[in-house]
MIZATI-522498 format. One line per 8 residues: their letters; for each residue x, y, z of N, C-alpha, C. Coordinates in nm, 2 decimals, m for minus. Layout:
<atoms>
a> X Y Z X Y Z X Y Z; ...
</atoms>
This chain:
<atoms>
mdldtvke> 0.15 m0.95 2.52 0.24 m0.85 2.49 0.24 m0.75 2.56; 0.32 m0.66 2.68 0.30 m0.57 2.73 0.30 m0.41 2.65; 0.22 m0.33 2.75 0.24 m0.18 2.66 0.34 m0.10 2.65; 0.47 m0.14 2.75 0.57 m0.08 2.71 0.65 m0.14 2.63; 0.64 m0.25 2.59 0.71 m0.31 2.50 0.67 m0.29 2.34; 0.55 m0.27 2.35 0.48 m0.25 2.24 0.55 m0.06 2.19; 0.56 m0.05 2.30 0.61 0.14 2.26 0.77 0.12 2.25; 0.83 0.03 2.27 0.98 0.01 2.25 0.98 m0.01 2.09
ragprqfs> 0.87 m0.16 2.07 0.90 m0.22 1.94 0.86 m0.16 1.79; 0.78 m0.02 1.89 0.67 0.07 1.72 0.81 0.08 1.65; 0.67 0.08 1.56 0.74 0.13 1.38 0.67 0.08 1.32; 0.70 0.12 1.17 0.63 0.11 1.06 0.60 m0.03 1.01; 0.47 m0.10 1.06 0.39 m0.20 0.97 0.48 m0.33 1.07; 0.45 m0.29 1.23 0.55 m0.37 1.31 0.47 m0.45 1.40; 0.36 m0.47 1.38 0.26 m0.54 1.45 0.16 m0.63 1.37; 0.14 m0.75 1.40 0.01 m0.76 1.30 m0.08 m0.90 1.37
pdddmpre> m0.17 m0.90 1.31 m0.27 m1.01 1.42 m0.20 m1.14 1.48; m0.11 m1.18 1.42 0.02 m1.26 1.51 0.02 m1.25 1.68; 0.06 m1.11 1.66 0.08 m1.06 1.81 m0.04 m1.05 1.90; 0.03 m1.07 2.01 m0.04 m1.08 2.09 m0.10 m0.92 2.17; m0.13 m0.88 2.10 m0.12 m0.69 2.17 m0.25 m0.70 2.27; m0.19 m0.57 2.38 m0.28 m0.54 2.47 m0.39 m0.45 2.43; m0.49 m0.45 2.51 m0.67 m0.43 2.46 m0.62 m0.26 2.43; m0.53 m0.16 2.54 m0.52 m0.06 2.48 m0.50 m0.04 2.36
yreaatrm> m0.37 m0.08 2.25 m0.32 m0.09 2.19 m0.47 m0.10 2.08; m0.50 m0.20 2.11 m0.65 m0.28 1.97 m0.77 m0.16 1.98; m0.75 m0.15 2.10 m0.88 m0.04 2.13 m0.91 0.12 2.03; m0.73 0.19 2.06 m0.70 0.29 1.99 m0.68 0.25 1.84; m0.64 0.16 1.81 m0.62 0.12 1.69 m0.75 0.14 1.61; m0.85 0.05 1.67 m1.00 0.02 1.62 m1.04 0.15 1.58; m1.01 0.23 1.68 m1.12 0.32 1.71 m1.07 0.45 1.57; m0.93 0.42 1.53 m0.90 0.52 1.42 m0.90 0.48 1.29
iqfhanse> m0.90 0.34 1.30 m0.96 0.29 1.19 m1.10 0.25 1.14; m1.19 0.26 1.23 m1.32 0.26 1.21 m1.32 0.39 1.18; m1.32 0.49 1.21 m1.30 0.67 1.18 m1.31 0.67 1.02; m1.18 0.61 0.99 m1.13 0.61 0.88 m1.20 0.60 0.74; m1.26 0.44 0.79 m1.35 0.34 0.73 m1.51 0.47 0.65; m1.55 0.48 0.81 m1.69 0.52 0.85 m1.65 0.64 0.70; m1.56 0.74 0.72 m1.52 0.84 0.62 m1.54 0.83 0.50; m1.48 0.70 0.46 m1.45 0.66 0.30 m1.62 0.65 0.28
imgayler> m1.74 0.57 0.37 m1.82 0.54 0.31 m1.91 0.70 0.32; m1.88 0.77 0.44 m1.96 0.89 0.41 m1.94 1.04 0.30; m1.83 0.98 0.25 m1.78 1.04 0.13 m1.83 1.04 0.02; m1.87 0.86 0.02 m1.89 0.81 m0.11 m2.05 0.84 m0.10; m2.11 0.88 m0.03 m2.22 0.91 0.01 m2.27 1.02 m0.01; m2.17 1.11 0.00 m2.20 1.28 m0.06 m2.17 1.29 m0.17; m2.10 1.19 m0.25 m2.06 1.27 m0.38 m2.17 1.17 m0.48; m2.22 1.05 m0.43 m2.29 0.97 m0.51 m2.39 1.06 m0.61
pfireaps> m2.50 1.13 m0.57 m2.59 1.20 m0.60 m2.50 1.29 m0.76; m2.39 1.29 m0.75 m2.32 1.40 m0.82 m2.32 1.39 m1.02; m2.31 1.16 m0.94 m2.26 1.13 m1.09 m2.39 1.13 m1.16; m2.53 1.16 m1.15 m2.61 1.19 m1.23 m2.62 1.36 m1.29; m2.54 1.40 m1.22 m2.53 1.57 m1.21 m2.42 1.63 m1.26; m2.31 1.54 m1.32 m2.16 1.53 m1.37 m2.21 1.58 m1.54; m2.19 1.66 m1.63 m2.18 1.74 m1.77 m2.18 1.65 m1.87; m2.06 1.53 m1.82 m2.08 1.48 m1.97 m2.03 1.34 m1.93
ldrklays> m2.03 1.30 m2.02 m2.03 1.12 m1.97 m1.92 1.04 m1.98; m1.79 1.14 m1.96 m1.63 1.08 m1.89 m1.64 1.11 m1.77; m1.73 1.26 m1.69 m1.75 1.27 m1.63 m1.81 1.18 m1.51; m1.92 1.15 m1.58 m1.99 1.07 m1.53 m1.93 0.93 m1.49; m1.87 0.87 m1.56 m1.78 0.75 m1.54 m1.69 0.79 m1.44; m1.60 0.87 m1.45 m1.48 0.88 m1.35 m1.60 0.92 m1.21; m1.69 0.98 m1.22 m1.72 1.00 m1.11 m1.75 0.87 m1.01; m1.85 0.80 m1.13 m1.92 0.66 m1.07 m1.81 0.59 m1.03
aktqdelg> m1.67 0.54 m1.10 m1.60 0.48 m1.02 m1.47 0.56 m0.94; m1.48 0.67 m0.86 m1.43 0.77 m0.78 m1.52 0.71 m0.63; m1.66 0.68 m0.66 m1.76 0.68 m0.56 m1.72 0.49 m0.53; m1.76 0.46 m0.69 m1.70 0.29 m0.61 m1.52 0.22 m0.54; m1.49 0.35 m0.62 m1.33 0.31 m0.49 m1.38 0.38 m0.35; m1.45 0.46 m0.37 m1.42 0.50 m0.20 m1.51 0.38 m0.08; m1.63 0.32 m0.13 m1.69 0.24 m0.12 m1.61 0.10 m0.08; m1.54 0.09 m0.16 m1.39 m0.03 m0.15 m1.35 0.01 m0.04
hgqllyra> m1.25 0.12 m0.05 m1.19 0.15 0.07 m1.21 0.15 0.23; m1.38 0.19 0.21 m1.42 0.16 0.36 m1.44 0.02 0.36; m1.45 m0.09 0.31 m1.43 m0.25 0.31 m1.34 m0.28 0.34; m1.20 m0.22 0.29 m1.08 m0.30 0.32 m1.05 m0.22 0.47; m1.07 m0.12 0.52 m1.04 m0.05 0.69 m1.12 m0.13 0.76; m1.24 m0.16 0.74 m1.34 m0.24 0.79 m1.31 m0.39 0.83; m1.19 m0.40 0.76 m1.13 m0.53 0.80 m1.04 m0.53 0.85; m0.93 m0.43 0.82 m0.82 m0.37 0.91 m0.88 m0.40 1.06
aeslgikt> m0.95 m0.30 1.05 m0.99 m0.30 1.21 m1.09 m0.41 1.25; m1.13 m0.47 1.18 m1.17 m0.58 1.23 m1.09 m0.68 1.29; m0.93 m0.69 1.23 m0.84 m0.80 1.24 m0.81 m0.79 1.35; m0.79 m0.72 1.47 m0.79 m0.61 1.60 m0.91 m0.68 1.72; m1.00 m0.77 1.62 m1.09 m0.87 1.74 m1.13 m0.73 1.88; m1.21 m0.64 1.78 m1.24 m0.51 1.90 m1.35 m0.55 1.88; m1.41 m0.54 1.75 m1.54 m0.49 1.67 m1.55 m0.58 1.54; m1.64 m0.64 1.54 m1.68 m0.69 1.37 m1.70 m0.60 1.33
reqmlnel> m1.72 m0.61 1.15 m1.75 m0.53 1.04 m1.88 m0.50 1.08; m1.93 m0.57 1.10 m2.12 m0.57 1.10 m2.10 m0.47 1.26; m2.06 m0.46 1.34 m2.06 m0.37 1.43 m2.07 m0.24 1.36; m1.91 m0.27 1.32 m1.90 m0.07 1.30 m2.03 m0.03 1.15; m2.03 m0.14 1.08 m2.15 m0.04 1.01 m2.29 m0.05 1.06; m2.32 m0.10 1.11 m2.48 m0.06 1.23 m2.48 m0.01 1.34; m2.34 0.03 1.37 m2.33 0.17 1.44 m2.31 0.27 1.35; m2.26 0.32 1.20 m2.25 0.43 1.15 m2.40 0.41 1.09
angegkfl> m2.46 0.31 1.06 m2.61 0.33 1.03 m2.68 0.41 1.14; m2.66 0.40 1.29 m2.78 0.41 1.39 m2.68 0.58 1.44; m2.59 0.62 1.37 m2.58 0.74 1.41 m2.45 0.72 1.52; m2.42 0.68 1.58 m2.30 0.63 1.65 m2.21 0.65 1.65; m2.18 0.61 1.50 m1.98 0.60 1.41 m1.93 0.74 1.39; m1.84 0.77 1.42 m1.79 0.92 1.41 m1.74 0.90 1.26; m1.70 1.04 1.18 m1.65 1.00 1.08 m1.56 1.20 1.05; m1.51 1.24 0.92 m1.48 1.31 0.91 m1.55 1.45 0.94
ncfhypme> m1.52 1.57 0.94 m1.65 1.68 0.89 m1.69 1.70 0.81; m1.52 1.75 0.73 m1.58 1.78 0.57 m1.81 1.69 0.52; m1.73 1.56 0.58 m1.89 1.51 0.52 m2.02 1.47 0.57; m2.00 1.62 0.70 m2.10 1.61 0.77 m2.17 1.74 0.68; m2.17 1.83 0.60 m2.23 1.89 0.53 m2.27 1.85 0.41; m2.36 1.92 0.32 m2.44 1.89 0.24 m2.39 1.97 0.13; m2.35 1.89 m0.01 m2.34 1.95 m0.12 m2.44 1.94 m0.22; m2.43 2.14 m0.29 m2.61 2.16 m0.34 m2.53 2.16 m0.50
swvetpmi> m2.43 2.14 m0.54 m2.40 2.18 m0.66 m2.29 2.12 m0.68; m2.29 2.11 m0.87 m2.17 2.06 m0.90 m2.03 2.13 m0.90; m2.05 2.26 m0.92 m1.94 2.35 m0.87 m1.87 2.33 m0.74; m1.99 2.27 m0.66 m1.85 2.21 m0.51 m1.75 2.13 m0.51; m1.83 2.05 m0.62 m1.75 1.90 m0.61 m1.59 1.87 m0.57; m1.49 1.99 m0.67 m1.42 1.97 m0.69 m1.34 2.03 m0.54; m1.41 2.09 m0.46 m1.43 2.12 m0.31 m1.36 1.97 m0.20; m1.40 1.87 m0.28 m1.41 1.73 m0.21 m1.33 1.66 m0.31
affvdgaa> m1.35 1.65 m0.42 m1.24 1.57 m0.50 m1.08 1.61 m0.49; m1.10 1.78 m0.49 m0.96 1.78 m0.49 m0.90 1.87 m0.39; m0.95 1.94 m0.30 m0.89 1.97 m0.18 m0.89 1.89 m0.02; m1.04 1.81 m0.01 m1.03 1.76 0.07 m0.93 1.60 0.03; m0.99 1.50 m0.06 m0.90 1.43 m0.11 m0.73 1.45 m0.08; m0.70 1.62 m0.17 m0.55 1.62 m0.15 m0.54 1.62 0.01; m0.62 1.65 0.09 m0.60 1.68 0.26 m0.57 1.56 0.30; m0.65 1.44 0.29 m0.68 1.29 0.33 m0.48 1.24 0.26
mrrqatlk> m0.49 1.25 0.14 m0.37 1.24 0.08 m0.24 1.26 0.18; m0.25 1.37 0.21 m0.14 1.37 0.30 m0.09 1.35 0.48; m0.23 1.26 0.51 m0.29 1.20 0.61 m0.23 1.08 0.58; m0.30 0.97 0.49 m0.25 0.88 0.46 m0.11 0.82 0.42; m0.04 0.92 0.29 0.07 0.84 0.25 0.13 0.83 0.38; 0.16 0.90 0.51 0.21 0.90 0.69 0.12 0.75 0.69; 0.05 0.72 0.67 m0.03 0.60 0.74 0.02 0.46 0.65; 0.06 0.42 0.51 0.15 0.35 0.52 0.25 0.33 0.60
rtswepya> 0.33 0.39 0.74 0.41 0.37 0.76 0.33 0.33 0.97; 0.23 0.33 0.95 0.16 0.28 1.04 0.16 0.17 1.16; 0.20 0.11 1.23 0.23 0.01 1.31 0.16 m0.13 1.29; 0.04 m0.05 1.29 m0.07 m0.19 1.24 m0.09 m0.26 1.08; m0.04 m0.34 1.08 0.03 m0.41 0.93 m0.09 m0.38 0.83; m0.21 m0.46 0.88 m0.35 m0.45 0.76 m0.40 m0.34 0.77; m0.37 m0.25 0.84 m0.42 m0.03 0.80 m0.27 m0.03 0.70; m0.18 m0.05 0.75 m0.06 0.00 0.61 m0.06 m0.06 0.51
hamdkvvf> m0.13 m0.20 0.51 m0.15 m0.26 0.39 m0.27 m0.21 0.26; m0.37 m0.15 0.39 m0.47 m0.17 0.28 m0.45 0.00 0.25; m0.31 0.09 0.32 m0.33 0.24 0.30 m0.23 0.20 0.12; m0.18 0.11 0.11 m0.14 0.07 m0.03 m0.20 0.12 m0.15; m0.31 0.03 m0.16 m0.44 0.06 m0.26 m0.49 0.22 m0.25; m0.55 0.24 m0.11 m0.61 0.36 m0.11 m0.54 0.44 m0.17; m0.39 0.50 m0.13 m0.32 0.60 m0.14 m0.28 0.57 m0.32; m0.23 0.46 m0.33 m0.28 0.45 m0.50 m0.40 0.54 m0.59
eegfhikh> m0.48 0.47 m0.54 m0.62 0.50 m0.60 m0.71 0.66 m0.60; m0.62 0.74 m0.43 m0.68 0.86 m0.44 m0.55 0.93 m0.52; m0.44 0.90 m0.60 m0.39 0.98 m0.62 m0.44 1.03 m0.77; m0.53 0.97 m0.83 m0.62 0.93 m0.94 m0.77 1.06 m0.91; m0.78 1.02 m0.77 m0.93 1.06 m0.75 m0.90 1.22 m0.73; m0.72 1.29 m0.68 m0.69 1.43 m0.69 m0.73 1.47 m0.85; m0.62 1.39 m0.96 m0.64 1.41 m1.05 m0.71 1.49 m1.11; m0.86 1.38 m1.11 m1.00 1.40 m1.12 m1.08 1.54 m1.07
gesilkel> m1.02 1.54 m0.96 m1.05 1.68 m0.91 m1.02 1.84 m0.95; m0.87 1.81 m0.96 m0.80 1.90 m1.03 m0.86 1.96 m1.16; m0.88 1.85 m1.23 m0.93 1.84 m1.39 m1.07 1.96 m1.37; m1.16 1.89 m1.29 m1.27 1.97 m1.30 m1.25 2.11 m1.24; m1.19 2.16 m1.13 m1.17 2.23 m1.11 m1.11 2.32 m1.20; m1.01 2.29 m1.31 m0.92 2.37 m1.40 m1.05 2.41 m1.49; m1.13 2.30 m1.48 m1.24 2.33 m1.56 m1.28 2.44 m1.58; m1.42 2.42 m1.45 m1.42 2.56 m1.37 m1.41 2.68 m1.38
atgskkeq> m1.26 2.71 m1.34 m1.18 2.83 m1.32 m1.15 2.88 m1.46; m1.13 2.81 m1.54 m1.12 2.85 m1.71 m1.25 2.89 m1.74; m1.32 2.86 m1.73 m1.52 2.87 m1.77 m1.56 2.98 m1.76; m1.69 3.05 m1.76 m1.74 3.11 m1.77 m1.74 3.20 m1.64; m1.75 3.35 m1.71 m1.74 3.43 m1.55 m1.79 3.42 m1.42; m1.94 3.37 m1.50 m2.05 3.29 m1.37 m1.96 3.14 m1.33; m1.94 3.08 m1.38 m1.88 2.96 m1.35 m1.76 3.00 m1.25; m1.67 3.09 m1.29 m1.55 3.12 m1.18 m1.59 3.18 m1.06
emvqdafe> m1.68 3.29 m1.07 m1.75 3.33 m0.91 m1.87 3.21 m0.87; m1.89 3.15 m0.92 m1.93 3.01 m0.84 m1.82 2.93 m0.77; m1.77 2.90 m0.82 m1.64 2.80 m0.77 m1.56 2.93 m0.67; m1.56 3.01 m0.70 m1.53 3.13 m0.55 m1.59 3.10 m0.44; m1.71 3.12 m0.47 m1.87 3.14 m0.37 m1.84 2.96 m0.29; m1.81 2.85 m0.36 m1.82 2.75 m0.28 m1.66 2.72 m0.24; m1.56 2.74 m0.28 m1.46 2.76 m0.21 m1.42 2.85 m0.09; m1.50 2.99 m0.05 m1.50 3.07 0.06 m1.58 2.97 0.15
twwpriiq> m1.71 2.89 0.12 m1.78 2.85 0.21 m1.68 2.70 0.21; m1.64 2.65 0.17 m1.58 2.50 0.24 m1.41 2.51 0.29; m1.35 2.62 0.26 m1.20 2.62 0.29 m1.22 2.63 0.45; m1.26 2.68 0.52 m1.27 2.64 0.68 m1.29 2.57 0.72; m1.39 2.48 0.65 m1.41 2.31 0.69 m1.26 2.23 0.64; m1.20 2.27 0.49 m1.14 2.17 0.49 m1.02 2.20 0.56; m0.94 2.31 0.65 m0.85 2.39 0.69 m0.92 2.24 0.84; m1.00 2.21 0.89 m0.99 2.17 1.03 m1.01 2.01 0.99
ffgptddd> m1.01 1.99 0.85 m1.01 1.85 0.83 m0.88 1.79 0.90; m0.82 1.82 0.92 m0.72 1.77 0.99 m0.76 1.73 1.19; m0.86 1.81 1.24 m0.90 1.78 1.36 m0.88 1.88 1.39; m0.89 1.87 1.55 m0.87 1.99 1.61 m0.69 1.99 1.64; m0.62 2.12 1.72 m0.53 2.19 1.69 m0.47 2.10 1.84; m0.31 2.12 1.80 m0.27 1.96 1.89 m0.30 1.97 2.06; m0.32 2.11 2.12 m0.35 2.13 2.21 m0.44 2.10 2.22; m0.53 2.04 2.17 m0.71 2.01 2.21 m0.69 1.82 2.16
sthhdfsa> m0.61 1.81 2.12 m0.66 1.66 2.05 m0.60 1.54 2.14; m0.71 1.50 2.20 m0.72 1.38 2.27 m0.63 1.27 2.23; m0.61 1.20 2.17 m0.59 1.09 2.09 m0.43 1.04 2.04; m0.36 1.13 2.04 m0.22 1.16 1.94 m0.15 1.12 2.01; m0.12 1.20 2.14 m0.03 1.13 2.20 0.01 1.00 2.21; m0.09 0.92 2.24 m0.09 0.78 2.29 m0.04 0.72 2.12; m0.09 0.73 2.04 m0.13 0.69 1.92 0.01 0.73 1.85; 0.10 0.79 1.87 0.22 0.87 1.79 0.32 0.75 1.88
evglkqmt> 0.32 0.71 2.02 0.39 0.65 2.12 0.39 0.50 2.04; 0.24 0.43 2.01 0.26 0.28 1.97 0.27 0.32 1.82; 0.27 0.41 1.76 0.35 0.42 1.61 0.20 0.40 1.51; 0.10 0.41 1.58 0.01 0.47 1.52 m0.03 0.57 1.41; 0.00 0.65 1.43 0.00 0.82 1.42 0.18 0.88 1.38; 0.23 0.91 1.28 0.34 0.93 1.26 0.33 1.11 1.27; 0.29 1.18 1.23 0.23 1.34 1.27 0.16 1.38 1.31; 0.18 1.48 1.35 0.03 1.57 1.43 m0.05 1.63 1.39
ndelrqsf> m0.17 1.68 1.41 m0.29 1.74 1.33 m0.23 1.83 1.29; m0.14 1.96 1.35 m0.11 2.06 1.32 m0.02 2.09 1.25; 0.11 1.95 1.22 0.20 1.93 1.09 0.14 1.90 1.00; 0.05 1.80 1.00 m0.04 1.72 0.87 m0.08 1.86 0.83; m0.18 1.99 0.90 m0.20 2.11 0.82 m0.15 2.15 0.73; m0.03 2.21 0.87 0.11 2.28 0.75 0.10 2.23 0.63; 0.14 2.09 0.64 0.19 2.06 0.52 0.09 2.01 0.41; m0.08 2.05 0.45 m0.14 2.09 0.31 m0.13 2.21 0.28
lnqylpka> m0.15 2.26 0.39 m0.15 2.40 0.33 m0.03 2.46 0.20; 0.09 2.43 0.27 0.21 2.46 0.23 0.20 2.42 0.04; 0.09 2.27 0.01 0.06 2.25 m0.07 m0.02 2.29 m0.20; m0.12 2.32 m0.13 m0.25 2.32 m0.12 m0.27 2.48 m0.15; m0.26 2.57 m0.11 m0.23 2.70 m0.10 m0.20 2.74 m0.22; m0.07 2.71 m0.24 m0.04 2.76 m0.40 m0.08 2.71 m0.51; m0.18 2.58 m0.52 m0.26 2.55 m0.62 m0.42 2.60 m0.63; m0.43 2.68 m0.48 m0.57 2.72 m0.48 m0.53 2.88 m0.60
ekygleip> m0.41 2.91 m0.57 m0.40 3.07 m0.66 m0.36 3.07 m0.76; m0.30 2.95 m0.79 m0.25 2.91 m0.94 m0.42 2.90 m1.02; m0.52 2.85 m0.96 m0.65 2.81 m1.05 m0.75 3.01 m1.03; m0.64 3.09 m0.97 m0.72 3.19 m0.98 m0.83 3.21 m0.84; m0.82 3.14 m0.71 m0.93 3.14 m0.64 m0.87 3.25 m0.58; m0.89 3.32 m0.47 m0.88 3.44 m0.42 m0.92 3.36 m0.28; m0.80 3.37 m0.16 m0.81 3.28 m0.01 m0.84 3.36 0.06; m0.94 3.33 0.15 m1.01 3.44 0.24 m0.97 3.49 0.33
dtptieqd> m1.05 3.62 0.37 m0.95 3.64 0.46 m0.95 3.60 0.62; m1.07 3.51 0.64 m1.08 3.46 0.77 m1.13 3.30 0.74; m0.99 3.25 0.84 m0.89 3.25 0.90 m0.78 3.25 0.82; m0.70 3.41 0.88 m0.60 3.48 0.86 m0.50 3.32 0.80; m0.40 3.36 0.71 m0.32 3.25 0.72 m0.21 3.34 0.66; m0.05 3.34 0.72 0.06 3.44 0.68 0.17 3.32 0.69; 0.31 3.39 0.57 0.42 3.31 0.54 0.50 3.35 0.64; 0.58 3.25 0.67 0.66 3.25 0.72 0.80 3.26 0.68
edgnyrva> 0.93 3.32 0.73 1.04 3.34 0.70 1.08 3.23 0.61; 1.02 3.15 0.66 1.10 2.97 0.58 1.01 2.97 0.49; 0.92 3.04 0.48 0.84 3.01 0.34 0.69 2.88 0.36; 0.67 2.89 0.50 0.57 2.77 0.57 0.43 2.88 0.55; 0.30 2.81 0.57 0.20 2.87 0.57 0.16 2.81 0.69; 0.13 2.96 0.76 0.08 2.92 0.92 m0.04 2.99 0.95; m0.14 2.92 0.98 m0.30 2.95 0.99 m0.35 3.04 1.13; m0.41 3.13 1.19 m0.49 3.15 1.26 m0.59 3.06 1.35
edeldwee> m0.51 2.95 1.38 m0.63 2.84 1.44 m0.78 2.87 1.50; m0.72 3.00 1.57 m0.82 3.05 1.72 m0.93 3.12 1.62; m0.91 3.17 1.52 m1.02 3.20 1.40 m1.11 3.15 1.33; m1.12 2.99 1.36 m1.23 2.88 1.31 m1.28 2.88 1.40; m1.44 2.77 1.38 m1.56 2.79 1.46 m1.53 2.65 1.47; m1.42 2.64 1.63 m1.44 2.52 1.69 m1.57 2.48 1.79; m1.61 2.55 1.79 m1.78 2.52 1.86 m1.82 2.40 1.76; m1.86 2.46 1.63 m1.95 2.39 1.52 m1.86 2.27 1.51
ffqiakne> m1.73 2.28 1.47 m1.65 2.15 1.49 m1.68 2.01 1.59; m1.63 2.11 1.72 m1.73 1.95 1.82 m1.85 1.91 1.83; m1.93 2.04 1.77 m2.09 1.97 1.75 m2.08 1.84 1.68; m2.01 1.89 1.55 m2.01 1.77 1.42 m1.90 1.64 1.51; m1.82 1.66 1.55 m1.75 1.56 1.61 m1.85 1.48 1.72; m1.93 1.48 1.79 m2.02 1.44 1.84 m2.14 1.41 1.79; m2.16 1.39 1.65 m2.25 1.41 1.56 m2.40 1.48 1.62; m2.36 1.58 1.66 m2.51 1.66 1.70 m2.47 1.81 1.64
ydpgrgqi> m2.43 1.78 1.49 m2.47 1.90 1.42 m2.59 1.89 1.31; m2.66 1.98 1.32 m2.81 1.93 1.29 m2.82 1.92 1.16; m2.80 1.99 1.04 m2.72 1.99 0.89 m2.68 1.81 0.85; m2.60 1.79 0.92 m2.51 1.64 0.92 m2.61 1.54 0.96; m2.74 1.56 1.00 m2.80 1.45 1.05 m2.83 1.43 0.92; m2.84 1.49 0.82 m2.92 1.48 0.68 m2.80 1.34 0.63; m2.71 1.39 0.61 m2.65 1.29 0.60 m2.60 1.11 0.67; m2.63 1.16 0.78 m2.64 1.01 0.90 m2.78 0.96 0.90
dsrkrahd> m2.88 1.02 0.87 m3.01 0.97 0.82 m3.04 0.90 0.71; m2.94 0.92 0.60 m2.91 0.88 0.45 m2.86 0.77 0.42; m2.77 0.76 0.54 m2.68 0.61 0.54 m2.80 0.53 0.58; m2.84 0.59 0.68 m2.92 0.45 0.81 m3.04 0.40 0.68; m3.08 0.53 0.59 m3.20 0.44 0.51 m3.10 0.40 0.41; m3.01 0.36 0.33 m2.97 0.34 0.27 m2.91 0.18 0.28; m2.90 0.17 0.41 m2.84 0.07 0.50 m2.96 m0.02 0.54; m3.04 0.02 0.58 m3.21 m0.03 0.61 m3.24 m0.12 0.47
avewvret> m3.21 m0.02 0.36 m3.33 m0.07 0.22 m3.27 m0.23 0.19; m3.10 m0.25 0.20 m3.11 m0.39 0.17 m3.06 m0.48 0.30; m3.14 m0.48 0.39 m3.14 m0.53 0.48 m3.18 m0.68 0.40; m3.31 m0.70 0.35 m3.34 m0.82 0.30 m3.22 m0.88 0.25; m3.13 m0.82 0.19 m3.01 m0.87 0.12 m2.95 m0.95 0.18; m2.86 m0.89 0.29 m2.81 m0.97 0.42 m2.89 m1.07 0.45; m2.99 m1.07 0.49 m3.05 m1.14 0.58 m3.08 m1.27 0.44; m3.11 m1.27 0.32 m3.10 m1.34 0.22 m2.98 m1.42 0.20
ldeyetta> m2.89 m1.37 0.19 m2.74 m1.43 0.19 m2.73 m1.48 0.34; m2.77 m1.48 0.41 m2.76 m1.49 0.55 m2.82 m1.66 0.57; m2.94 m1.68 0.52 m2.98 m1.78 0.51 m2.91 m1.89 0.39; m2.92 m1.83 0.32 m2.88 m1.92 0.19 m2.72 m1.99 0.23; m2.65 m1.87 0.30 m2.49 m1.95 0.36 m2.53 m2.03 0.43; m2.61 m1.96 0.54 m2.61 m2.11 0.65 m2.67 m2.29 0.61; m2.73 m2.25 0.51 m2.82 m2.37 0.44 m2.70 m2.45 0.38; m2.64 m2.38 0.31 m2.53 m2.43 0.20 m2.41 m2.42 0.28
sghapqaa> m2.36 m2.41 0.44 m2.23 m2.44 0.46 m2.28 m2.43 0.61; m2.35 m2.44 0.66 m2.40 m2.47 0.80 m2.39 m2.37 0.94; m2.33 m2.21 0.85 m2.27 m2.09 0.94 m2.36 m2.02 0.86; m2.33 m1.86 0.91 m2.38 m1.78 0.88 m2.19 m1.71 0.83; m2.27 m1.59 0.70 m2.13 m1.55 0.66 m2.11 m1.47 0.73; m1.95 m1.37 0.70 m1.98 m1.15 0.69 m2.08 m1.11 0.67; m2.12 m1.02 0.72 m2.25 m0.92 0.74 m2.22 m0.88 0.55; m2.32 m0.90 0.47 m2.33 m0.80 0.34 m2.30 m0.60 0.34
d> m2.28 m0.56 0.27 m2.38 m0.45 0.29 m2.38 m0.40 0.19
</atoms>
């Protein structure tokens, strides 16, 4: 199938591994899905330490389940990316471990306190839901199919994050001050979650033409602000003065994007942000620590069936 035909036929769940897709489509879809899968894995690694720090058994169980869900989402997405025939799952996992794989900006920053958990579990996951809901209509059917499960489970994650936020926001004065401080730190990062402005977006036009993406970065950002800025205020959070956010006559919130730190953002996009190296190095250590498991499974499967299995992680 040539590229012009792809653009003509592009629609929700239009293409599958049975279709002979042009390399340009397969590379673009692989880049997009691999980025998404990497982000699920790195988000889980960021949140994992807080299973132990959760203040109650119920919170520990819920946070443990959330982390397991995120890792499972990553595996689903690597399979969807692998179905395009550009990279194997093992290659993508190795790239992530070696610091070559790209992932969302918010997961490059360290989390140091339990009061920061709703910044990820409510706001970042809420931002992710804005994007992921649209990806149920992406043109690569295995990706859209994976999104059915991911979106369903993310809904529970957001409710859990909102529950944590409510508990902190209605807690002691000290807890309220701490969650406000966390919000002021994370708010600009959360707004940048959707990527660069449309003017600086490198891949959107092609991805939209072939049906991989449904909305632009700026459209997703505005949709998120319209839904989540009132929720932040509902829980008593004060919106930081920077970046400036104003409400237009139609009730839509618009952010002064030029006030955000895009230099830092693009450093992160290249995996060159120094604090983020800690996240990448942590993932590599975890990957290397279970190398013996992968080797043992490979040896067993090769002996039992005469060929090596897919890589374990």
